C-alpha positions as CSV (number, residue, x, y, z in Angstrom):
1,X,-164.4,79.5,196.0
2,X,-164.9,75.9,197.1
3,X,-167.5,77.0,199.5
4,X,-169.6,78.7,196.8
5,X,-169.3,75.6,194.6
6,X,-170.6,73.3,197.4
7,X,-173.6,75.7,198.1
8,X,-174.5,75.8,194.4
9,X,-174.4,72.0,194.2
10,X,-176.6,71.6,197.2
11,X,-179.2,74.0,195.8
12,X,-179.3,72.2,192.5
13,X,-179.7,68.8,194.2
14,X,-182.6,70.1,196.4
15,X,-184.4,71.6,193.4
16,X,-184.0,68.4,191.4
17,X,-185.2,66.2,194.3
18,X,-188.3,68.4,194.8
19,X,-189.2,68.1,191.1
20,X,-188.7,64.3,191.1
21,X,-190.8,64.0,194.2
22,X,-193.6,66.0,192.5
23,X,-193.5,63.6,189.6
24,X,-193.9,60.5,191.8
25,X,-197.5,59.0,192.2
26,X,-199.3,60.2,195.2
27,X,-199.7,57.8,198.1
28,X,-202.4,59.7,199.9
29,X,-205.4,57.7,201.1
30,X,-208.6,58.0,198.8
31,X,-211.5,59.8,200.3
32,X,-213.9,57.7,202.4
33,X,-217.0,56.8,200.4
34,X,-220.2,57.5,202.3
35,X,-223.4,56.0,200.7
36,X,-226.1,58.5,200.1
37,X,-229.0,58.7,202.6
38,X,-232.1,57.3,200.9
39,X,-234.8,59.9,200.2
40,X,-237.9,59.3,202.2
41,X,-241.2,59.1,200.4
42,X,-244.7,57.9,201.3
43,X,-245.0,56.3,197.8
44,X,-245.2,52.5,197.9
45,X,-247.2,49.4,198.8
46,X,-247.7,48.8,202.5
47,X,-249.0,46.1,204.7
48,X,-249.9,46.3,208.4
49,X,-252.1,45.5,211.4
50,X,-254.3,47.5,213.8
51,X,-256.3,47.1,217.0
52,X,-258.8,49.4,218.7
53,X,-262.2,49.9,220.4
54,X,-265.6,50.5,218.9
55,X,-269.0,51.5,220.3
56,X,-272.5,51.8,218.8
57,X,-273.6,55.3,218.0
58,X,-277.3,54.2,218.4
59,X,-278.6,50.7,218.9
60,X,-282.4,51.2,219.2
61,X,-284.3,48.0,218.5
62,X,-288.0,47.8,217.7
63,X,-289.5,44.3,218.3
64,X,-293.0,43.1,217.4
65,X,-294.4,39.7,218.2
66,X,-297.9,38.6,217.1
67,X,-299.5,36.5,219.9
68,X,-301.6,33.3,219.4
69,X,-304.9,35.2,219.4
70,X,-303.6,37.9,217.0
71,X,-302.7,40.3,219.8
72,X,-299.6,42.3,219.1
73,X,-296.7,42.7,221.6
74,X,-294.3,45.4,220.7
75,X,-291.5,47.3,222.4
76,X,-288.5,49.5,221.8
77,X,-285.2,48.8,223.4
78,X,-283.5,52.0,224.5
79,X,-280.3,53.4,223.0
80,X,-277.8,51.5,225.1
81,X,-274.4,51.0,223.6
82,X,-272.9,48.1,221.8
83,X,-269.2,48.0,222.3
84,X,-266.1,45.9,222.1
85,X,-262.6,45.3,220.7
86,X,-261.8,45.4,217.0
87,X,-258.6,44.3,215.3
88,X,-257.3,43.1,212.0
89,X,-255.0,43.8,209.0
90,X,-254.8,46.3,206.2
91,X,-253.1,46.7,202.9
92,X,-252.8,49.7,200.6
93,X,-250.8,51.9,198.2
94,X,-249.8,55.6,198.6
95,X,-248.5,58.0,196.0
96,X,-246.7,61.2,197.0
97,X,-246.7,64.1,194.6
98,X,-246.3,67.9,194.4
99,X,-245.4,70.4,197.1
100,X,-248.1,72.1,199.0
101,X,-248.0,74.9,201.6
102,X,-244.3,75.4,200.8
103,X,-243.0,72.5,203.0
104,X,-245.5,69.7,202.5
105,X,-246.6,67.3,199.8
106,X,-249.9,65.7,198.6
107,X,-250.4,61.9,199.3
108,X,-253.2,60.0,197.8
109,X,-253.9,56.3,198.0
110,X,-256.2,53.3,198.3
111,X,-256.5,51.0,201.3
112,X,-258.5,47.9,202.3
113,X,-258.9,46.2,205.6
114,X,-260.5,43.2,207.3
115,X,-261.2,43.1,211.1
116,X,-262.7,40.8,213.6
117,X,-265.0,42.3,216.3
118,X,-266.3,41.5,219.7
119,X,-269.1,44.1,219.7
120,X,-272.2,42.6,221.3
121,X,-275.2,43.3,223.4
122,X,-278.0,41.3,225.0
123,X,-281.2,43.0,226.4
124,X,-284.4,41.8,228.0
125,X,-287.5,43.2,226.2
126,X,-290.1,45.1,228.2
127,X,-292.8,42.5,227.5
128,X,-295.4,41.2,230.0
129,X,-297.7,38.2,229.8
130,X,-296.9,35.2,227.6
131,X,-293.7,36.8,226.1
132,X,-292.2,38.0,229.4
133,X,-288.5,37.3,229.7
134,X,-287.9,37.7,225.9
135,X,-284.3,38.5,225.2
136,X,-282.7,40.1,222.1
137,X,-279.0,39.7,221.2
138,X,-277.0,41.5,218.6
139,X,-273.4,40.8,217.6
140,X,-271.0,42.3,215.0
141,X,-268.7,39.5,213.9
142,X,-266.5,40.8,211.1
143,X,-266.1,44.1,209.2
144,X,-264.1,45.3,206.2
145,X,-263.7,48.3,204.0
146,X,-262.3,49.6,200.8
147,X,-261.4,53.3,201.1
148,X,-259.6,56.1,199.5
149,X,-257.0,58.1,201.4
150,X,-255.8,61.7,200.8
151,X,-253.6,63.8,202.9
152,X,-250.8,66.2,203.4
153,X,-247.3,65.0,204.4
154,X,-244.8,67.1,206.2
155,X,-241.7,64.9,205.7
156,X,-242.4,61.9,207.9
157,X,-245.7,63.2,209.3
158,X,-248.9,62.5,207.4
159,X,-252.3,64.0,208.1
160,X,-255.0,62.2,206.2
161,X,-258.8,61.8,205.6
162,X,-260.3,58.5,204.5
163,X,-263.7,57.3,203.3
164,X,-265.3,54.6,201.2
165,X,-267.5,51.5,201.3
166,X,-267.9,49.3,204.5
167,X,-268.9,45.7,204.7
168,X,-270.2,43.9,207.9
169,X,-271.4,40.5,209.0
170,X,-274.0,40.7,211.8
171,X,-275.8,38.2,214.0
172,X,-279.2,38.8,215.4
173,X,-281.1,36.4,217.7
174,X,-284.3,36.5,219.8
175,X,-285.3,34.0,222.5
176,X,-288.8,33.7,223.9
177,X,-289.2,31.3,226.9
178,X,-291.8,28.7,226.0
179,X,-292.0,29.7,222.3
180,X,-288.5,29.2,220.9
181,X,-285.3,30.7,219.7
182,X,-284.5,32.3,216.3
183,X,-281.1,33.4,214.9
184,X,-280.1,35.0,211.7
185,X,-276.8,36.1,210.2
186,X,-276.9,39.1,207.8
187,X,-274.3,40.8,205.6
188,X,-274.7,44.6,205.1
189,X,-273.0,47.2,203.0
190,X,-272.6,50.8,204.2
191,X,-270.1,53.6,204.3
192,X,-267.2,54.7,206.5
193,X,-265.5,58.0,206.9
194,X,-262.7,59.3,209.2
195,X,-259.2,60.5,209.4
196,X,-255.9,60.0,211.2
197,X,-252.3,60.8,211.8
198,X,-249.4,58.6,210.6
199,X,-245.7,58.9,211.4
200,X,-242.8,57.2,209.6
201,X,-240.4,55.9,212.3
202,X,-238.0,54.7,209.5
203,X,-238.1,54.7,205.8
204,X,-240.2,51.5,205.9
205,X,-242.0,51.3,209.3
206,X,-244.8,53.7,210.3
207,X,-247.3,54.0,213.1
208,X,-250.8,55.5,213.0
209,X,-253.8,56.6,215.1
210,X,-257.2,56.8,213.4
211,X,-260.9,57.5,214.0
212,X,-263.7,56.3,211.8
213,X,-267.5,56.4,211.7
214,X,-269.2,53.4,210.0
215,X,-272.9,53.2,209.2
216,X,-274.6,50.0,207.9
217,X,-278.2,51.2,208.0
218,X,-281.1,49.2,209.5
219,X,-281.2,45.4,209.9
220,X,-284.7,44.0,209.6
221,X,-285.3,40.4,210.6
222,X,-288.5,38.5,210.7
223,X,-289.5,34.8,211.0
224,X,-291.2,32.2,213.1
225,X,-289.9,30.7,216.3
226,X,-288.6,27.2,216.1
227,X,-291.1,25.8,218.7
228,X,-294.2,27.6,217.6
229,X,-296.1,29.3,214.7
230,X,-295.7,32.7,216.3
231,X,-294.4,35.3,213.9
232,X,-292.2,38.2,214.9
233,X,-290.3,41.1,213.4
234,X,-287.4,43.1,214.8
235,X,-285.2,45.9,213.4
236,X,-282.1,47.7,214.7
237,X,-279.8,50.4,213.5
238,X,-276.1,49.5,213.1
239,X,-273.6,52.4,213.3
240,X,-270.2,52.4,215.0
241,X,-267.6,54.8,216.2
242,X,-264.2,53.3,216.0
243,X,-260.7,54.4,217.3
244,X,-257.7,52.3,216.4
245,X,-253.9,52.3,216.4
246,X,-251.8,50.4,214.0
247,X,-248.5,49.9,212.2
248,X,-247.5,49.5,208.6
249,X,-244.5,48.2,206.6
250,X,-243.9,50.0,203.3
251,X,-242.1,48.1,200.5
252,X,-239.7,50.1,198.3
253,X,-240.7,48.5,195.1
254,X,-242.1,51.7,193.7
255,X,-240.1,54.2,195.6
256,X,-237.9,56.8,193.7
257,X,-234.2,55.9,193.3
258,X,-231.6,57.4,195.6
259,X,-229.3,60.1,194.0
260,X,-226.2,58.8,192.3
261,X,-222.9,59.7,194.0
262,X,-219.6,59.1,192.2
263,X,-217.1,56.8,194.0
264,X,-213.4,57.7,194.1
């Protein structure tokens, strides 16, 4: 009888202890909070730099000099290339919207750039007689552009086309031994078109490779040599092929907010 009483008491104590333990506050550690991974987007203002190589598509130059007795000396400088290094900075804004092709998105934006240039060429004109040894020099000092950009983004890879207005500062000079030297700086407005590939290394930093064709039309210079009254006229076509690589940093001022995750 005593044994049954002890077993009954033990069972009651065990059940009561379990119930009391269930009512006590839990001491388990709270779940670890992991901040959400920011959503990547091409939307935003960006600033960057680039460097590359450019060469003249065609640099034919026609030169005409009127001699002291009214005789005309004229010549055409062949289509040799003007080439050199280009480099500068760019700033722009992209906006990403809408899916396309199932996995991509449209990206449209506006970009401007300013670049220095070392493109130059000096040739000796095919003149004989009093104007033998005449040299003509051409140099492209600085260029810039304002362009639209439109492309398709596959997550962090952006394929784009670009085009718009191009601006250039050009230097032309002619030197005739015994008659003098003439130099003129000219600013021209043309167009530029091209395309490229851009890859976002992080949510803010990206790298790019780009090709563009820029055409500024014909430069026509005329004047009188410093040391004489001999008039002249020369013209040349200015058109460049350009390849460049660059980098950009995108600011998140206009980026979409990250999703809200509750903390525990």
